[in-house]
N, CA, C and O atoms as CSV, one atom per row, in Angstrom:
chain,resi,resn,atom,element,x,y,z
A,1,MET,N,N,-28.795,0.772,10.261
A,1,MET,CA,C,-27.889,0.400,9.197
A,1,MET,C,C,-26.832,1.478,8.997
A,1,MET,O,O,-25.639,1.177,8.956
A,2,ILE,N,N,-27.259,2.726,8.873
A,2,ILE,CA,C,-26.330,3.844,8.675
A,2,ILE,C,C,-25.414,3.972,9.898
A,2,ILE,O,O,-24.216,4.220,9.762
A,3,LYS,N,N,-25.991,3.802,11.088
A,3,LYS,CA,C,-25.199,3.920,12.314
A,3,LYS,C,C,-24.083,2.867,12.340
A,3,LYS,O,O,-22.956,3.169,12.731
A,4,LYS,N,N,-24.393,1.639,11.928
A,4,LYS,CA,C,-23.384,0.578,11.889
A,4,LYS,C,C,-22.290,0.901,10.882
A,4,LYS,O,O,-21.112,0.655,11.141
A,5,LEU,N,N,-22.674,1.449,9.739
A,5,LEU,CA,C,-21.714,1.827,8.705
A,5,LEU,C,C,-20.781,2.921,9.212
A,5,LEU,O,O,-19.568,2.852,9.014
A,6,VAL,N,N,-21.348,3.928,9.865
A,6,VAL,CA,C,-20.539,5.028,10.405
A,6,VAL,C,C,-19.603,4.513,11.485
A,6,VAL,O,O,-18.430,4.885,11.510
A,7,LEU,N,N,-20.097,3.670,12.375
A,7,LEU,CA,C,-19.242,3.105,13.425
A,7,LEU,C,C,-18.135,2.237,12.835
A,7,LEU,O,O,-16.999,2.266,13.308
A,8,GLY,N,N,-18.463,1.477,11.817
A,8,GLY,CA,C,-17.457,0.637,11.162
A,8,GLY,C,C,-16.375,1.467,10.499
A,8,GLY,O,O,-15.190,1.151,10.605
A,9,LEU,N,N,-16.777,2.525,9.818
A,9,LEU,CA,C,-15.802,3.409,9.179
A,9,LEU,C,C,-14.955,4.136,10.219
A,9,LEU,O,O,-13.756,4.324,10.015
A,10,ALA,N,N,-15.559,4.544,11.319
A,10,ALA,CA,C,-14.804,5.203,12.387
A,10,ALA,C,C,-13.769,4.249,12.984
A,10,ALA,O,O,-12.639,4.650,13.262
A,11,ALA,N,N,-14.151,3.009,13.178
A,11,ALA,CA,C,-13.205,2.011,13.702
A,11,ALA,C,C,-12.059,1.793,12.725
A,11,ALA,O,O,-10.911,1.620,13.135
A,12,LEU,N,N,-12.367,1.802,11.453
A,12,LEU,CA,C,-11.329,1.638,10.430
A,12,LEU,C,C,-10.329,2.784,10.482
A,12,LEU,O,O,-9.122,2.554,10.410
A,13,VAL,N,N,-10.807,3.995,10.604
A,13,VAL,CA,C,-9.917,5.163,10.674
A,13,VAL,C,C,-9.044,5.104,11.923
A,13,VAL,O,O,-7.841,5.355,11.848
A,14,VAL,N,N,-9.628,4.777,13.057
A,14,VAL,CA,C,-8.871,4.713,14.305
A,14,VAL,C,C,-7.809,3.631,14.239
A,14,VAL,O,O,-6.662,3.883,14.608
A,15,THR,N,N,-8.149,2.454,13.790
A,15,THR,CA,C,-7.176,1.361,13.766
A,15,THR,C,C,-6.122,1.562,12.703
A,15,THR,O,O,-4.994,1.101,12.877
A,16,SER,N,N,-6.439,2.229,11.610
A,16,SER,CA,C,-5.440,2.405,10.567
A,16,SER,C,C,-4.325,3.336,11.021
A,16,SER,O,O,-3.186,3.162,10.589
A,17,SER,N,N,-4.604,4.317,11.871
A,17,SER,CA,C,-3.544,5.206,12.338
A,17,SER,C,C,-2.572,4.472,13.240
A,17,SER,O,O,-1.386,4.803,13.249
A,18,PHE,N,N,-3.028,3.489,13.996
A,18,PHE,CA,C,-2.120,2.706,14.827
A,18,PHE,C,C,-1.238,1.807,13.969
A,18,PHE,O,O,-0.060,1.615,14.270
A,19,ALA,N,N,-1.805,1.262,12.909
A,19,ALA,CA,C,-1.060,0.350,12.053
A,19,ALA,C,C,0.064,1.059,11.313
A,19,ALA,O,O,1.055,0.426,10.950
A,20,GLN,N,N,-0.072,2.358,11.085
A,20,GLN,CA,C,0.917,3.093,10.324
A,20,GLN,C,C,2.086,3.566,11.174
A,20,GLN,O,O,3.041,4.125,10.633
A,21,ALA,N,N,2.044,3.363,12.463
A,21,ALA,CA,C,3.052,3.905,13.360
A,21,ALA,C,C,4.455,3.382,13.081
A,21,ALA,O,O,5.422,4.076,13.393
A,22,ALA,N,N,4.610,2.206,12.515
A,22,ALA,CA,C,5.927,1.613,12.327
A,22,ALA,C,C,6.713,2.241,11.185
A,22,ALA,O,O,7.940,2.142,11.180
A,23,GLY,N,N,6.075,2.871,10.232
A,23,GLY,CA,C,6.761,3.480,9.094
A,23,GLY,C,C,6.519,4.972,9.058
A,23,GLY,O,O,5.672,5.493,9.784
A,24,ASP,N,N,7.267,5.658,8.208
A,24,ASP,CA,C,7.148,7.110,8.059
A,24,ASP,C,C,6.604,7.400,6.664
A,24,ASP,O,O,7.305,7.236,5.666
A,25,SER,N,N,5.363,7.827,6.607
A,25,SER,CA,C,4.725,8.038,5.301
A,25,SER,C,C,5.384,9.177,4.521
A,25,SER,O,O,5.407,9.142,3.290
A,26,ILE,N,N,5.913,10.175,5.207
A,26,ILE,CA,C,6.594,11.281,4.522
A,26,ILE,C,C,7.879,10.770,3.867
A,26,ILE,O,O,8.165,11.094,2.715
A,27,ALA,N,N,8.645,9.978,4.602
A,27,ALA,CA,C,9.857,9.377,4.028
A,27,ALA,C,C,9.491,8.424,2.901
A,27,ALA,O,O,10.245,8.275,1.939
A,28,GLY,N,N,8.344,7.782,3.017
A,28,GLY,CA,C,7.876,6.857,1.988
A,28,GLY,C,C,7.645,7.540,0.652
A,28,GLY,O,O,7.767,6.903,-0.395
A,29,GLN,N,N,7.312,8.833,0.666
A,29,GLN,CA,C,7.099,9.574,-0.577
A,29,GLN,C,C,8.358,9.584,-1.440
A,29,GLN,O,O,8.271,9.578,-2.668
A,30,LYS,N,N,9.522,9.601,-0.803
A,30,LYS,CA,C,10.780,9.612,-1.554
A,30,LYS,C,C,11.080,8.239,-2.144
A,30,LYS,O,O,11.695,8.139,-3.206
A,31,VAL,N,N,10.654,7.196,-1.468
A,31,VAL,CA,C,10.947,5.832,-1.904
A,31,VAL,C,C,10.002,5.376,-3.011
A,31,VAL,O,O,10.399,4.590,-3.872
A,32,ILE,N,N,8.750,5.859,-3.003
A,32,ILE,CA,C,7.760,5.345,-3.956
A,32,ILE,C,C,8.016,5.742,-5.393
A,32,ILE,O,O,7.297,5.305,-6.292
A,33,VAL,N,N,9.026,6.561,-5.626
A,33,VAL,CA,C,9.380,6.907,-7.006
A,33,VAL,C,C,9.575,5.625,-7.806
A,33,VAL,O,O,9.243,5.572,-8.990
A,34,LYS,N,N,10.108,4.600,-7.165
A,34,LYS,CA,C,10.334,3.305,-7.811
A,34,LYS,C,C,9.022,2.561,-8.060
A,34,LYS,O,O,8.968,1.671,-8.908
A,35,CYS,N,N,7.987,2.911,-7.343
A,35,CYS,CA,C,6.709,2.203,-7.399
A,35,CYS,C,C,5.699,2.853,-8.344
A,35,CYS,O,O,4.775,2.200,-8.830
A,36,GLN,N,N,5.891,4.144,-8.593
A,36,GLN,CA,C,4.889,4.928,-9.309
A,36,GLN,C,C,4.612,4.470,-10.728
A,36,GLN,O,O,3.499,4.646,-11.222
A,37,GLY,N,N,5.594,3.890,-11.392
A,37,GLY,CA,C,5.383,3.466,-12.769
A,37,GLY,C,C,4.223,2.494,-12.909
A,37,GLY,O,O,3.490,2.528,-13.897
A,38,CYS,N,N,4.063,1.641,-11.929
A,38,CYS,CA,C,2.982,0.635,-11.982
A,38,CYS,C,C,1.820,0.961,-11.044
A,38,CYS,O,O,0.657,0.772,-11.400
A,39,HIS,N,N,2.140,1.451,-9.844
A,39,HIS,CA,C,1.106,1.652,-8.830
A,39,HIS,C,C,0.659,3.104,-8.709
A,39,HIS,O,O,-0.359,3.384,-8.076
A,40,GLY,N,N,1.403,4.030,-9.307
A,40,GLY,CA,C,1.052,5.442,-9.251
A,40,GLY,C,C,1.310,6.059,-7.893
A,40,GLY,O,O,1.371,5.356,-6.884
A,41,LYS,N,N,1.462,7.363,-7.869
A,41,LYS,CA,C,1.672,8.086,-6.614
A,41,LYS,C,C,0.439,7.951,-5.719
A,41,LYS,O,O,0.540,7.942,-4.492
A,42,GLU,N,N,-0.710,7.849,-6.353
A,42,GLU,CA,C,-1.968,7.724,-5.604
A,42,GLU,C,C,-2.239,6.299,-5.151
A,42,GLU,O,O,-3.192,6.054,-4.412
A,43,GLY,N,N,-1.408,5.356,-5.586
A,43,GLY,CA,C,-1.602,3.964,-5.181
A,43,GLY,C,C,-2.680,3.236,-5.949
A,43,GLY,O,O,-3.134,2.169,-5.536
A,44,LEU,N,N,-3.092,3.808,-7.065
A,44,LEU,CA,C,-4.116,3.177,-7.888
A,44,LEU,C,C,-3.427,2.475,-9.047
A,44,LEU,O,O,-2.860,3.123,-9.927
A,45,GLY,N,N,-3.477,1.158,-9.043
A,45,GLY,CA,C,-2.784,0.361,-10.038
A,45,GLY,C,C,-3.093,0.760,-11.464
A,45,GLY,O,O,-4.141,1.334,-11.760
A,46,ARG,N,N,-2.159,0.444,-12.337
A,46,ARG,CA,C,-2.295,0.797,-13.748
A,46,ARG,C,C,-2.172,-0.457,-14.603
A,46,ARG,O,O,-1.686,-1.497,-14.158
A,47,ALA,N,N,-2.620,-0.328,-15.826
A,47,ALA,CA,C,-2.423,-1.414,-16.791
A,47,ALA,C,C,-0.927,-1.529,-17.083
A,47,ALA,O,O,-0.236,-0.521,-17.230
A,48,LEU,N,N,-0.445,-2.744,-17.164
A,48,LEU,CA,C,0.974,-2.985,-17.405
A,48,LEU,C,C,1.222,-3.259,-18.882
A,48,LEU,O,O,0.393,-3.886,-19.543
A,49,PRO,N,N,2.363,-2.793,-19.412
A,49,PRO,CA,C,2.665,-3.016,-20.827
A,49,PRO,C,C,2.685,-4.502,-21.207
A,49,PRO,O,O,2.301,-4.864,-22.320
A,50,ALA,N,N,3.128,-5.350,-20.294
A,50,ALA,CA,C,3.205,-6.785,-20.576
A,50,ALA,C,C,1.854,-7.480,-20.398
A,50,ALA,O,O,1.739,-8.688,-20.609
A,51,GLY,N,N,0.852,-6.724,-20.016
A,51,GLY,CA,C,-0.473,-7.296,-19.789
A,51,GLY,C,C,-0.809,-7.330,-18.311
A,51,GLY,O,O,0.083,-7.307,-17.463
A,52,GLY,N,N,-2.062,-7.383,-18.014
A,52,GLY,CA,C,-2.508,-7.385,-16.629
A,52,GLY,C,C,-2.504,-5.993,-16.036
A,52,GLY,O,O,-2.291,-5.005,-16.739
A,53,GLU,N,N,-2.738,-5.923,-14.751
A,53,GLU,CA,C,-2.755,-4.647,-14.049
A,53,GLU,C,C,-2.017,-4.773,-12.737
A,53,GLU,O,O,-2.048,-5.816,-12.085
A,54,ALA,N,N,-1.348,-3.691,-12.356
A,54,ALA,CA,C,-0.738,-3.626,-11.027
A,54,ALA,C,C,-1.869,-3.404,-10.024
A,54,ALA,O,O,-2.801,-2.652,-10.308
A,55,PRO,N,N,-1.804,-4.035,-8.876
A,55,PRO,CA,C,-2.899,-3.874,-7.908
A,55,PRO,C,C,-2.918,-2.491,-7.269
A,55,PRO,O,O,-1.902,-1.799,-7.217
A,56,ASN,N,N,-4.084,-2.109,-6.789
A,56,ASN,CA,C,-4.221,-0.880,-6.008
A,56,ASN,C,C,-3.565,-1.082,-4.652
A,56,ASN,O,O,-3.761,-2.117,-4.014
A,57,LEU,N,N,-2.793,-0.105,-4.210
A,57,LEU,CA,C,-2.148,-0.154,-2.897
A,57,LEU,C,C,-2.744,0.872,-1.939
A,57,LEU,O,O,-2.585,0.754,-0.724
A,58,ALA,N,N,-3.416,1.858,-2.473
A,58,ALA,CA,C,-3.972,2.936,-1.657
A,58,ALA,C,C,-4.920,2.377,-0.599
A,58,ALA,O,O,-5.843,1.621,-0.901
A,59,GLY,N,N,-4.666,2.769,0.646
A,59,GLY,CA,C,-5.537,2.370,1.742
A,59,GLY,C,C,-5.390,0.936,2.207
A,59,GLY,O,O,-6.125,0.500,3.093
A,60,GLN,N,N,-4.458,0.191,1.632
A,60,GLN,CA,C,-4.227,-1.187,2.106
A,60,GLN,C,C,-3.682,-1.142,3.533
A,60,GLN,O,O,-3.117,-0.133,3.955
A,61,LYS,N,N,-3.846,-2.199,4.247
A,61,LYS,CA,C,-3.338,-2.267,5.618
A,61,LYS,C,C,-1.811,-2.289,5.603
A,61,LYS,O,O,-1.193,-2.966,4.780
A,62,TYR,N,N,-1.221,-1.543,6.520
A,62,TYR,CA,C,0.228,-1.431,6.643
A,62,TYR,C,C,0.886,-2.811,6.755
A,62,TYR,O,O,1.827,-3.117,6.022
A,63,ASP,N,N,0.387,-3.635,7.669
A,63,ASP,CA,C,0.997,-4.960,7.892
A,63,ASP,C,C,0.946,-5.823,6.634
A,63,ASP,O,O,1.902,-6.540,6.337
A,64,TYR,N,N,-0.144,-5.761,5.904
A,64,TYR,CA,C,-0.269,-6.521,4.664
A,64,TYR,C,C,0.778,-6.072,3.653
A,64,TYR,O,O,1.422,-6.903,3.013
A,65,LEU,N,N,0.951,-4.760,3.507
A,65,LEU,CA,C,1.928,-4.236,2.550
A,65,LEU,C,C,3.348,-4.643,2.928
A,65,LEU,O,O,4.123,-5.064,2.070
A,66,VAL,N,N,3.689,-4.518,4.205
A,66,VAL,CA,C,5.031,-4.920,4.658
A,66,VAL,C,C,5.241,-6.400,4.385
A,66,VAL,O,O,6.269,-6.791,3.832
A,67,HIS,N,N,4.277,-7.222,4.768
A,67,HIS,CA,C,4.393,-8.669,4.575
A,67,HIS,C,C,4.566,-9.009,3.089
A,67,HIS,O,O,5.403,-9.839,2.732
A,68,SER,N,N,3.785,-8.374,2.241
A,68,SER,CA,C,3.869,-8.646,0.803
A,68,SER,C,C,5.224,-8.241,0.235
A,68,SER,O,O,5.834,-8.999,-0.519
A,69,LEU,N,N,5.695,-7.056,0.591
A,69,LEU,CA,C,6.991,-6.598,0.088
A,69,LEU,C,C,8.133,-7.486,0.574
A,69,LEU,O,O,9.056,-7.794,-0.180
A,70,MET,N,N,8.061,-7.891,1.830
A,70,MET,CA,C,9.097,-8.785,2.373
A,70,MET,C,C,9.047,-10.147,1.671
A,70,MET,O,O,10.087,-10.763,1.438
A,71,ALA,N,N,7.856,-10.610,1.338
A,71,ALA,CA,C,7.722,-11.886,0.639
A,71,ALA,C,C,8.313,-11.801,-0.769
A,71,ALA,O,O,8.943,-12.755,-1.227
A,72,TYR,N,N,8.122,-10.682,-1.459
A,72,TYR,CA,C,8.753,-10.499,-2.771
A,72,TYR,C,C,10.268,-10.478,-2.624
A,72,TYR,O,O,10.987,-11.088,-3.415
A,73,LYS,N,N,10.742,-9.777,-1.614
A,73,LYS,CA,C,12.179,-9.656,-1.393
A,73,LYS,C,C,12.805,-11.018,-1.088
A,73,LYS,O,O,13.919,-11.302,-1.528
A,74,ALA,N,N,12.100,-11.851,-0.343
A,74,ALA,CA,C,12.595,-13.180,0.018
A,74,ALA,C,C,12.377,-14.213,-1.089
A,74,ALA,O,O,12.866,-15.338,-0.989
A,75,GLY,N,N,11.649,-13.839,-2.140
A,75,GLY,CA,C,11.367,-14.772,-3.222
A,75,GLY,C,C,10.188,-15.680,-2.951
A,75,GLY,O,O,9.933,-16.608,-3.718
A,76,GLU,N,N,9.461,-15.428,-1.870
A,76,GLU,CA,C,8.281,-16.239,-1.531
A,76,GLU,C,C,7.086,-15.898,-2.418
A,76,GLU,O,O,6.237,-16.753,-2.671
A,77,ARG,N,N,7.019,-14.665,-2.886
A,77,ARG,CA,C,6.021,-14.241,-3.875
A,77,ARG,C,C,6.781,-13.971,-5.155
A,77,ARG,O,O,7.890,-13.438,-5.119
A,78,LYS,N,N,6.204,-14.327,-6.270
A,78,LYS,CA,C,6.895,-14.237,-7.557
A,78,LYS,C,C,6.319,-13.141,-8.440
A,78,LYS,O,O,5.126,-13.118,-8.744
A,79,SER,N,N,7.191,-12.244,-8.839
A,79,SER,CA,C,6.891,-11.221,-9.841
A,79,SER,C,C,8.238,-10.666,-10.270
A,79,SER,O,O,8.992,-10.137,-9.453
A,80,TYR,N,N,8.531,-10.789,-11.542
A,80,TYR,CA,C,9.823,-10.328,-12.036
A,80,TYR,C,C,10.048,-8.855,-11.702
A,80,TYR,O,O,11.100,-8.496,-11.174
A,81,MET,N,N,9.073,-8.003,-12.004
A,81,MET,CA,C,9.226,-6.566,-11.769
A,81,MET,C,C,9.330,-6.247,-10.285
A,81,MET,O,O,10.185,-5.464,-9.871
A,82,MET,N,N,8.459,-6.854,-9.486
A,82,MET,CA,C,8.508,-6.584,-8.040
A,82,MET,C,C,9.832,-7.047,-7.449
A,82,MET,O,O,10.385,-6.375,-6.578
A,83,SER,N,N,10.343,-8.170,-7.902
A,83,SER,CA,C,11.628,-8.664,-7.403
A,83,SER,C,C,12.757,-7.692,-7.713
A,83,SER,O,O,13.640,-7.474,-6.885
A,84,LEU,N,N,12.726,-7.110,-8.906
A,84,LEU,CA,C,13.752,-6.123,-9.277
A,84,LEU,C,C,13.696,-4.890,-8.388
A,84,LEU,O,O,14.725,-4.396,-7.928
A,85,VAL,N,N,12.497,-4.405,-8.153
A,85,VAL,CA,C,12.333,-3.166,-7.394
A,85,VAL,C,C,12.605,-3.385,-5.909
A,85,VAL,O,O,13.329,-2.603,-5.292
A,86,VAL,N,N,12.038,-4.426,-5.337
A,86,VAL,CA,C,12.089,-4.594,-3.884
A,86,VAL,C,C,13.467,-5.043,-3.382
A,86,VAL,O,O,13.802,-4.816,-2.220
A,87,LYS,N,N,14.257,-5.670,-4.235
A,87,LYS,CA,C,15.574,-6.126,-3.769
A,87,LYS,C,C,16.477,-4.952,-3.396
A,87,LYS,O,O,17.436,-5.125,-2.644
A,88,LYS,N,N,16.179,-3.763,-3.913
A,88,LYS,CA,C,16.966,-2.566,-3.618
A,88,LYS,C,C,16.467,-1.838,-2.369
A,88,LYS,O,O,17.085,-0.865,-1.936
A,89,LEU,N,N,15.358,-2.297,-1.788
A,89,LEU,CA,C,14.788,-1.644,-0.612
A,89,LEU,C,C,15.278,-2.304,0.670
A,89,LEU,O,O,15.329,-3.530,0.763
A,90,ASN,N,N,15.638,-1.493,1.656
A,90,ASN,CA,C,15.962,-2.049,2.965
A,90,ASN,C,C,14.681,-2.099,3.795
A,90,ASN,O,O,13.630,-1.643,3.345
A,91,ASP,N,N,14.768,-2.646,4.993
A,91,ASP,CA,C,13.573,-2.809,5.831
A,91,ASP,C,C,12.909,-1.464,6.142
A,91,ASP,O,O,11.682,-1.374,6.184
A,92,GLU,N,N,13.714,-0.422,6.360
A,92,GLU,CA,C,13.155,0.898,6.648
A,92,GLU,C,C,12.410,1.444,5.432
A,92,GLU,O,O,11.334,2.026,5.574
A,93,ASP,N,N,12.978,1.260,4.233
A,93,ASP,CA,C,12.295,1.689,3.011
A,93,ASP,C,C,10.949,0.986,2.871
A,93,ASP,O,O,9.939,1.609,2.545
A,94,ILE,N,N,10.954,-0.310,3.120
A,94,ILE,CA,C,9.717,-1.093,3.014
A,94,ILE,C,C,8.674,-0.581,3.995
A,94,ILE,O,O,7.506,-0.433,3.636
A,95,ALA,N,N,9.084,-0.309,5.233
A,95,ALA,CA,C,8.159,0.215,6.237
A,95,ALA,C,C,7.613,1.570,5.813
A,95,ALA,O,O,6.433,1.859,6.013
A,96,ASN,N,N,8.468,2.400,5.229
A,96,ASN,CA,C,8.042,3.735,4.820
A,96,ASN,C,C,7.111,3.709,3.618
A,96,ASN,O,O,6.145,4.469,3.564
A,97,VAL,N,N,7.395,2.840,2.652
A,97,VAL,CA,C,6.498,2.682,1.498
A,97,VAL,C,C,5.134,2.185,1.962
A,97,VAL,O,O,4.099,2.690,1.528
A,98,ALA,N,N,5.141,1.198,2.842
A,98,ALA,CA,C,3.882,0.660,3.362
A,98,ALA,C,C,3.111,1.740,4.116
A,98,ALA,O,O,1.891,1.839,3.982
A,99,ALA,N,N,3.810,2.545,4.902
A,99,ALA,CA,C,3.146,3.622,5.650
A,99,ALA,C,C,2.539,4.647,4.698
A,99,ALA,O,O,1.436,5.141,4.935
A,100,TYR,N,N,3.256,4.966,3.623
A,100,TYR,CA,C,2.747,5.947,2.661
A,100,TYR,C,C,1.456,5.448,2.008
A,100,TYR,O,O,0.438,6.139,2.036
A,101,TYR,N,N,1.496,4.262,1.426
A,101,TYR,CA,C,0.303,3.764,0.732
A,101,TYR,C,C,-0.838,3.465,1.706
A,101,TYR,O,O,-2.005,3.637,1.353
A,102,ALA,N,N,-0.521,3.020,2.927
A,102,ALA,CA,C,-1.568,2.755,3.914
A,102,ALA,C,C,-2.229,4.045,4.391
A,102,ALA,O,O,-3.391,4.033,4.797
A,103,ALA,N,N,-1.495,5.159,4.343
A,103,ALA,CA,C,-2.030,6.435,4.822
A,103,ALA,C,C,-2.975,7.102,3.823
A,103,ALA,O,O,-3.675,8.050,4.180
A,104,ILE,N,N,-3.004,6.628,2.596
A,104,ILE,CA,C,-3.901,7.228,1.608
A,104,ILE,C,C,-5.337,6.911,1.994
A,104,ILE,O,O,-5.687,5.760,2.255
A,105,THR,N,N,-6.146,7.931,2.026
A,105,THR,CA,C,-7.536,7.791,2.435
A,105,THR,C,C,-8.400,7.389,1.236
A,105,THR,O,O,-8.331,7.995,0.167
A,106,ILE,N,N,-9.187,6.386,1.437
A,106,ILE,CA,C,-10.123,5.914,0.431
A,106,ILE,C,C,-11.536,6.240,0.918
A,106,ILE,O,O,-11.889,5.931,2.056
A,107,SER,N,N,-12.330,6.854,0.069
A,107,SER,CA,C,-13.714,7.104,0.457
A,107,SER,C,C,-14.607,6.107,-0.266
A,107,SER,O,O,-14.382,5.752,-1.423
A,108,VAL,N,N,-15.593,5.685,0.436
A,108,VAL,CA,C,-16.523,4.699,-0.101
A,108,VAL,C,C,-17.924,5.307,-0.095
A,108,VAL,O,O,-18.380,5.839,0.917
A,109,GLU,N,N,-18.588,5.221,-1.227
A,109,GLU,CA,C,-19.953,5.706,-1.310
A,109,GLU,C,C,-20.887,4.524,-1.463
A,109,GLU,O,O,-20.749,3.721,-2.385
A,110,VAL,N,N,-21.812,4.430,-0.576
A,110,VAL,CA,C,-22.796,3.354,-0.611
A,110,VAL,C,C,-23.849,3.699,-1.660
A,110,VAL,O,O,-24.360,4.819,-1.669
A,111,PRO,N,N,-24.185,2.754,-2.549
A,111,PRO,CA,C,-25.213,3.047,-3.553
A,111,PRO,C,C,-26.551,3.373,-2.878
A,111,PRO,O,O,-26.913,2.788,-1.857
A,112,GLN,N,N,-27.251,4.297,-3.464
A,112,GLN,CA,C,-28.556,4.711,-2.916
A,112,GLN,C,C,-29.668,3.938,-3.544
A,112,GLN,O,O,-30.834,4.151,-3.208
């Protein structure tokens, strides 16, 4: 059981570095200033003043983040705040933001 867990986590680490290759996580740090109010620098969502919570972005898959941001930009996903923020981002900004949040390491502790 432990061996399978370790192998699974190792595979996750290896594949996540390949997924991040399309964006620049360092450049993404400059762009996420627009994101921090809701998602935080650490990518851990916060409670929103209008109600609800912003989702956690830390450790999400790069491709998922890019797809989601592009969908907000195209109007395929609906969120007033996200639409305001993402419309100012170009494709490179989106790739860099996705790379930054995807590069955040999440540790998981299995209950004993």
